[in-house]
N, C-alpha and C positions, 0 to 999 in steps of 0.2 A: 505494499499499500503506500507508493510514492507519496501521498498527500498527508499522511500522516507520521508522526514522529513520537517517540517515548521518552518519557523522562522518569528515572527511577530515583526516588529518594532512598539514598543507603548510607547516611552520615549520621544515624541516630546513635545514641548512647543506650546502652541496656541495662541498667543498672541491677533489673528485676530479674536479671539471668545470671547474675552473680559472677562467680570465677570463670565460668565459662565464655563470658564476655569480657574479661579483664583485659586482654591483649589483642583483641579484635573485635571488629564491628558486628553489630548484631546480624546484619546480611549475610557476614560471612561465617557465621557459626556453622558447624557441619549437621547434616540431618540426614536421616535415612541409610547410614552407612557412608555412601562415595558421595553423596551431594554437598553442597552449601546453600542456604536458604535463597540466596539471590538467584540460584539456577532457575527457580520455579517463574519469577517475572522474565528474565532473559529469554528461556525456552518458549514462554507463551507469546512472547513479542515475535519469535522468528517463526513459530507455528501460526501465528495470525498474519503472517507476510508483512512485518513491520520491522525494517531491516537499518533503521536508524535510531539509534538509542544513546541517550546521554544518563550517564551513572553519576548521581551528584554523591561526591563521599566527602567526610570529614573526620569522625571519630575513629582513631586508630586505623587509617585506610591501607596499612601496608598488607596485611593477610588479603583483603579484597582486591587490591592491584593485584598482586602476583595471581590470585587465582583467576582474575578477568583476563589479564594481559591484553593481548591484540584480539581477542574475541573468537579465536579459531574453533573451539568447540562448538560454538553457537552459528558458524557461518557469518560472524559479524567482521572480519577482517576484510574492510572492504576500502577501495579507493574513495568511494561516494558513499556517505553515510557509515554504515557499522558501527562499532560502540566506541563511545570517546568517555574518558574518566574525568568529571570536573569537579575538582576542589576548588574551597574558595580560594579569592585572590586579593590582594590589596587593589583597591579602585579608588576612584575619586572622593568616597566618603571616608577612605583609610580604615575601613574596617576588612579584616581578612577572614572573619568567621561569617557562618549563615546563621541568621538570626531568625530562622522560622522555614517552614515549608514555602511559603510564598517568596521570602526574601532570597531562597536557594534559586528559585526560578527566575526571580527578577535579575540577579546577579550573572543569569546566564542568557537573557535576552539576545545578545548577539549570536550565541550559537544555535538559537532555535531560528532566528532571522535568516542564518545564512542557508538554511533548507526551505524557508518560504511555505511553511506547512499549511493546510488548510485547518487540519485539527492537532491538539497535543494531549497525547495520553500520559497522565501522571499516576505513576505505580509506587507503591511501598515496596521497597526490597527486602521486607523481613516478614511476608507471609508465605504459607505453603498452600498451593490451590492449583490447578489446571483449568485454563479459560480461553475459549476462543474469542480475542477481542473484537473479530469482526461482527460478532451478533451485537455487541456493546454499540459499536458505531453504526449499524444499520438503525438501532433503535434510536440513537441520538439524533440521526437524521431525518428519521421518521417524525420526532416530536419537534424538530426545528429548534433546539434545544442551546442555551448558552454553554450550559454545564450539565453533564448525566453523571451522577453518583452510581455505582455498582453496589447493591444491596444484599445482605444474606442474614437469614432470622439466625438468632442467638438466643441460648438459654438465658434465664433470668440470673443466675450467678455470675454471668460475664458481662452484665450491662454496664458496670461501673467501670470497665475498662475500655469501652468502645462508644464512639458516636452514634446514637440512635435517631431515626427519622421516621415521621410521619407522612404519608402520601395521599393525595385524593385520588379520585375515581379515574382520573387521567394520568395518574403515576407522577403528577407535579408533586414537588416535596413542599410541604406546609411547615413544617417545624423541623429543627434538628436541635438535639440536646447531647451535650458534649459530657460523656461520661457520669452519669447520675444513676443511683440507686433505683430510682422509682420511676424508669422511664415510661413514656406513653405508648411506645411501640417497640417490639423486639426485632425490628429490621435494622439491622448495624451497617453502618457504612464500612465497607470494605477497604477504604484508603485508595481506591480507584477513581480518578476524575478524568473525565474526558470533556476538554474545551474546545471551543471554537477558538483558533489562535486570536483573532483580531481582537475578539471579546476579552480573552486571557491577557494579552500584552497591555491592553487599555487599564485594565485593572492593577496589573503589576507597576504600572508607572504614576499610579496615586500615591499620595504622601501615607507613609506609615502604615504598608501593606507588608504584615509580615508571616501572617499564618492563614493557608488557605481556608481553612474551615471558619475561624472567627472572623476574617476580614474580608472575605468573598463570598463565601457561602451563606453564612448566618447574616450579615449585614445586607445580603441580596436577595434574601428570600421574596421578598413583596415585591421588587422592580425588575429582577431577572427572572428568565424561563431555567428554572433548575429542577430537573428530573431525575427519577429514581429508576435503575433498571437492576430488575430482580434477579439474581443469580441462584439456582437450585441446585450447583455442584458443591462438591467438598472445597472448605476454605478454611484455615486455621490461622488466626492471629498469634505468633508465637511471642507472647508478650510476659511470660511468667516461667519458670521452671516446669510448674506443674503442667501447663499447657504445652510446652516443649516436650517433655516426657510422655505425656498421652499421645500428642501426634506422631511420636516415634512408635509408640506401642499399638497404635491403629494401623500399621503397616503390617501387623502380626495377625490381625483379624481375618477371619475366612468367611466370605470374602473380604480382601482388605478394603478399609474405608477410601483409600486414594489408591489407585489402580497406576502403576509404573511401569507397566510393560506394554502400552499401547503402541502399535508401530507407527501409526499416524499422527500421535503426540509425545513424541519423544521430550523426557527431560534430559537436555546436555549438560555435561558439567566437564570440568579439568580433571582429567585423568593420567594417575602417573602410572608408566609401563611398570607393572609389577606381574610376578609370577601367579597362578589361580591360588586359590585356596588349596590349603593341603590339611588331610585328616588323618591323623595318626591311627595306629591300631587300636588305641583305647578311646577314640573319640565317639563322643556321644551328643548330637546335635539336634535339639527339638523346637520345631517352630520360631525358628530365627533368621535374621538377616546377616549374612557374611559377605565380605568384600575381599577384593584381590590382594593377594600377598598374606594374608592371614594364615596361621598355623596353629590348628587345635588339636590337643591331645588330650584335654580334659572333657568335662561337660558344659555344653551350652544350651541354657533353657530360657525360651521367650526373650532374646535380646537381639540387639543391633551392633554390629561389629564394624568400625570402619577398617579401612587398608592396613595392613602389616600388622593387625592386634594378633598376640601370641597368646594362647592359653595350654598351659603347660599339663602334663600328665597330673591327675588327682586333683587339678583345680576346677571349682565349680564356678560359673557365671550365669546367674539368674534373674531375670526382670531387668536388665541394666543396659546402659548405654554405654560405648566404650570406644574413644575417638583413635587417632591414628596413632599406631606403634606403640601402644601400651601393652606392658608385659604382665601377665597374672602367672606368677611363679606357682611351682609346684605345690600341691595341697592347700592353695589358697582358696577363700570365698568371697564371691562379690555376691550382694544379693541387694536389689531395689537401688541402684547407683548411677550416678553419671560420672565417669571418668574422662578427664580431657587426654589431651595427647601426651604421648612419652612419660606417661607415669608408670612406677613398677610398683607393683604389689608384690612384696617378698615372699618367702615360702611362710605357709601356716598363718597368713594374715587373714582376718575376717573384716569386711566391709559391708556393714549393716546388719549388727546384730541384734537379737533379743527382741521383746515386745514392748520396750520402752519408746513411744511416739512422741516425746516431749519436743515441742516446737523450737526451731532454730533461733539461736540467741542473736544471729546475724540478719537473718530475713524472715520477715512474719509470714511470709508465704510459703514457707517449706514446714510442711506439718503431716506430711502424708508419708514421712519415713523413707523419702529419697535422700540419699548422702552425695555430697559433691566432692571431687577430688580435682584440683586445679592442675593446669599443666605442669609436666616436669616433675612432681612432685613423686619423692619414693618414700614409701613406707618400708619400717624395719622388719625383720623377721618376726611373725608370731604376733604382732601388733593387731588390737581388737579396737573397732570404730563402732558405735551405736548409731542409730538412725538420725535423720535430720542434721547430720554433722556437715560443716564445711571446713575444706582445707584449702587454704590459699594456693597460689600457684607457687612453682620451683621451692616448696619445702624439702628439707633435709630430714634424714631418720633422727638427728640429734635435735631437732627442731620440735619435736613430738613429746610432749610431757608423759611421763610414766610409761606403762605398757598397754594402755587402753584410754580411750576416750569415750566419755558418756554421751547419750545421745541430746542432741540440740547444740553441742559444743562447735566452738569455732577457733581456728587456729589461724594467725596471720603470719605471711612472711615479715619478718623484721629486719631482714638483710638489706644492703645497699645493693641498689639494681645495679647489673653487670653493665 
């Protein structure tokens, strides 16, 4: 679609994802074994024939920049269009940070002008879903809309984390409530906004326009044509550890809530050249996702393993999400946990032990028993962790107190950064 360009907002900080986003942007967090969260927005674009994509980066962009590179996996390494990484830069106002979603777009008007688009599709880079944007575009044109928001129903317990809207019988949005407990509607904004570019540009050139929702949508409900397109497919906002964990586990249902093997709607990603998964003589794998380069000699049950994960003989991994190149040593047990990359769980360790579900001291959202271990942390042999624990990144064995950590505990890395 040569008259449509996409702008992916991928610069947000994700404090509620705790240590797994401490050294990476939220959109660069691994998902489903081999993917990064931003792969879904990028793949949706190319699967919808949108081949000009700007990725607006800001917070900890190194991992995201490395992952996207020149865009080859998504067929976005093109002379005209393709994918472009758009960090903030010092300009006439002497600000070098994006001050909000609309400000991020406003600082990149020159980029958008270069392609002279009819429509601009603004996407969040931290949502998991598969969508054909061509249907959204057809709806937008049929309504002669200035803005179209994509909408998805959400359960009541998630309404305080999303913006919700009411629509009239013609699908025109009449109210927008931002993250309230008692919302009037269960229709959530998916963070997908389709704009007529001439309208968007005029809005961005007004004074004090920093946020798409507050300063363009809510302020414009009465005078502009703003419509809601109802999406009935799978969509998850990965806003908390619980949501992230649940979305990964949903890949293991039968049938899976999100189907990743559709030949005509492939989710592309940047994959390392690694050997196939190897199963040893004592391997036992049940209802799990494994990725290339893994070696399994122990038991893996209802878990999602990223590339290069090693589960040694006698080790048990259950109801867990394990990132790249983490090693679970002989006889160790990991239960209901998320382990970042390059973690070492030494022999005889237990991660996620017992029936004490005391909530986390560090994150109020962590109450369901999920234990988090940050990137590069090494547990000493026979160490025991309770539930809802958080271990910071790059911890050494000597940083951990005693021989066990009770449920809800948090251990911070107090070393000087390398």
